[in-house]
C-alpha positions in Angstrom: 58.2 -50.0 41.2 56.1 -52.8 42.7 55.1 -52.0 46.3 52.4 -53.5 48.5 52.1 -50.9 51.3 53.1 -47.3 52.1 54.5 -45.9 55.4 54.2 -42.2 56.0 56.0 -39.8 58.2 53.7 -37.3 60.0 55.3 -34.0 61.0 56.3 -31.8 58.1 55.0 -34.5 55.7 51.2 -34.4 56.4 51.2 -31.1 58.2 53.7 -28.3 59.1 54.9 -28.9 62.7 56.3 -25.5 63.7 52.9 -23.7 63.8 51.5 -26.5 66.0 54.5 -26.4 68.4 54.3 -22.6 68.7 50.6 -22.8 69.4 51.2 -25.5 72.0 53.9 -23.5 73.8 51.6 -20.5 73.9 48.7 -22.6 75.2 50.9 -24.1 77.9 52.1 -20.6 78.9 48.5 -19.4 79.2 47.6 -22.5 81.3 50.5 -21.8 83.6 49.6 -18.1 84.0 46.1 -19.2 85.0 47.0 -22.1 87.3 50.6 -21.8 88.3 51.5 -18.1 87.9 54.8 -18.3 89.8 56.0 -21.0 87.3 54.8 -18.8 84.4 56.8 -15.9 85.7 59.9 -18.1 86.1 59.5 -19.9 82.8 58.0 -17.7 80.0 57.9 -19.4 76.6 61.6 -18.9 75.7 62.8 -20.1 79.1 60.5 -23.1 79.0 61.8 -24.0 75.5 65.4 -23.7 76.9 64.5 -26.0 79.8 63.0 -28.5 77.4 66.2 -28.5 75.4 68.3 -29.0 78.5 66.2 -31.9 79.7 66.5 -33.5 76.3 70.3 -33.1 76.3 70.5 -34.6 79.9 68.4 -37.6 79.0 69.7 -39.0 75.7 68.1 -42.4 76.5 64.7 -40.6 76.0 65.6 -39.2 72.5 62.8 -41.4 71.1 60.2 -40.2 73.5 59.1 -36.6 73.2 56.2 -37.1 75.7 58.6 -38.3 78.4 60.9 -35.4 77.7 58.1 -32.8 77.9 56.8 -34.2 81.1 60.2 -34.2 82.7 60.7 -30.6 81.7 57.3 -29.7 83.2 58.2 -31.6 86.4 61.5 -29.7 86.6 59.6 -26.4 86.3 56.7 -27.1 88.6 58.1 -29.2 91.4 60.4 -26.5 93.0 57.3 -24.4 93.3 55.4 -27.1 95.2 53.2 -28.5 92.4 52.7 -32.2 92.2 52.4 -34.7 89.3 48.7 -33.9 88.9 49.6 -30.4 87.9 52.3 -31.9 85.6 49.7 -34.0 83.8 47.2 -31.1 83.5 49.9 -28.8 82.1 51.0 -31.5 79.7 47.4 -32.0 78.5 47.0 -28.3 77.9 50.2 -28.5 75.7 49.2 -31.7 74.0 45.8 -30.7 73.0 47.2 -27.7 71.1 50.1 -29.8 69.7 47.5 -31.9 67.9 45.6 -29.0 66.5 47.5 -29.3 63.3 46.6 -27.8 59.9 47.2 -30.5 57.3 48.6 -29.5 53.9 45.9 -29.2 51.3 47.1 -32.3 49.5 47.1 -34.6 52.6 43.5 -35.7 52.8 43.0 -36.3 49.1 46.2 -38.2 48.9 45.4 -40.4 51.9 42.0 -41.2 50.4 43.5 -42.2 47.1 46.5 -44.1 48.5 44.4 -45.8 51.1 42.1 -47.1 48.4 45.0 -49.1 47.0 47.5 -49.7 49.7 47.6 -50.4 53.5 49.0 -47.3 55.1 51.1 -47.2 58.2 52.1 -44.0 60.1 55.7 -44.0 61.1 56.9 -41.1 63.3 59.5 -40.0 65.7 57.0 -37.5 67.1 54.1 -37.9 69.5 51.2 -36.8 67.4 47.9 -38.5 68.3 46.1 -39.3 65.1 42.9 -39.9 66.9 43.0 -36.3 68.1 44.2 -35.0 64.7 41.3 -36.9 63.0 43.3 -39.0 60.5 43.5 -42.3 62.5 41.0 -44.0 60.2 43.2 -43.7 57.1 45.9 -46.0 58.6 46.0 -49.7 59.1 48.8 -49.4 61.6 50.5 -46.8 63.7 54.2 -46.9 64.6 55.7 -44.3 66.9 59.3 -44.1 68.2 58.2 -43.8 71.8 56.4 -47.2 71.6 59.1 -49.0 69.7 62.0 -47.7 71.8 64.1 -46.4 68.9 63.7 -43.5 66.4 64.3 -43.0 62.8 66.8 -43.5 61.1 67.4 -46.7 63.2 66.5 -49.6 60.9 64.6 -51.3 63.8 61.7 -48.9 63.6 61.2 -49.4 59.9 61.5 -53.2 60.3 58.9 -52.9 63.1 56.5 -51.2 60.7 57.1 -53.9 58.0 56.5 -56.6 60.6 53.2 -55.0 61.5 52.2 -55.0 57.8 53.4 -58.6 57.4 55.6 -57.6 54.4 59.3 -57.6 53.5 61.0 -54.2 53.6 61.4 -54.2 49.8 57.6 -54.4 49.4 57.1 -51.1 51.4 57.5 -47.5 50.3 58.4 -45.1 53.0 57.4 -41.5 52.4 58.8 -38.5 54.3 60.3 -35.0 54.2 63.7 -35.6 55.9 66.5 -36.8 53.7 68.4 -38.4 56.6 65.7 -39.7 59.0 63.2 -40.8 56.3 65.0 -41.4 53.1 68.4 -42.7 54.2 67.0 -44.4 57.2 64.4 -46.3 55.2 66.8 -47.2 52.4 69.3 -48.6 54.9 66.5 -50.8 56.3 65.7 -52.1 52.8 62.5 -50.1 52.0 61.8 -48.2 48.9 61.8 -44.4 49.4 59.9 -41.3 48.4 61.1 -37.8 49.4 58.4 -35.1 49.8 60.3 -32.0 48.8 57.7 -29.2 49.2 60.2 -26.4 48.8 61.9 -27.7 45.7 65.3 -28.1 47.4 68.1 -29.9 45.6 68.8 -33.4 46.8 71.5 -33.0 49.4 73.8 -35.7 48.0 74.3 -39.4 48.1 72.0 -42.0 46.7 68.8 -40.4 45.6 65.4 -41.7 46.7 63.3 -43.8 44.4 60.8 -40.9 44.0 61.0 -37.2 44.6 57.7 -35.2 44.5 56.6 -31.8 45.7 53.3 -33.0 47.3 51.4 -36.1 48.3 48.8 -35.9 45.5 51.6 -36.1 42.9 52.9 -39.1 44.8 49.5 -40.8 44.6 49.3 -40.1 40.9 52.7 -41.6 40.4 51.9 -44.7 42.4 48.4 -45.2 41.0 49.3 -44.6 37.3 48.5 -47.6 35.2 51.6 -49.6 34.2 52.3 -49.5 30.5 52.0 -52.9 28.8 
């Protein structure tokens, strides 16, 4: 397989997202209890999560923008209690700091170092992780997020946007991710090559299989960097 660049999903590909979200929800709850106790009483963590889900359902045009959804949910919780947009921004910051305190999989940094020595890397995410805060920004030549492009995976447009940033044809780019639909099927439909990071060893769910299936990123790097037999 001849490729010239690699695009990488972030959440659940470079790090597990659930622990970070749980931590962020708890950090937000602690901030509300300290600064807006009436809101904290009205919206403990489960209620705040339900509010966030309701706001998401009510604003499908923001499906690509988790930051906007989160701020809308905070505004809906805080405004009836007399808190203004400054409090919304401060509450979001408390949440967002913790959201970016991710714990990368053990294979992430070694793989990024090896892959980045051979290929330009582009991050390609539906989420709102901040790679500067995470500490991985320097491993990537480009960063593509759904909230900036205006569409989310599996829409071909976000993959084509990444390829345009790289200055390459889709067939020259390998997209790597954990989600069979969003990452593998989406990238393939856009004309990219595909690699499925299958950390749990699940069977492929059906349909056309990806070009590569690996259980971790170091194995992926070894496969891509192996010398081609003459």
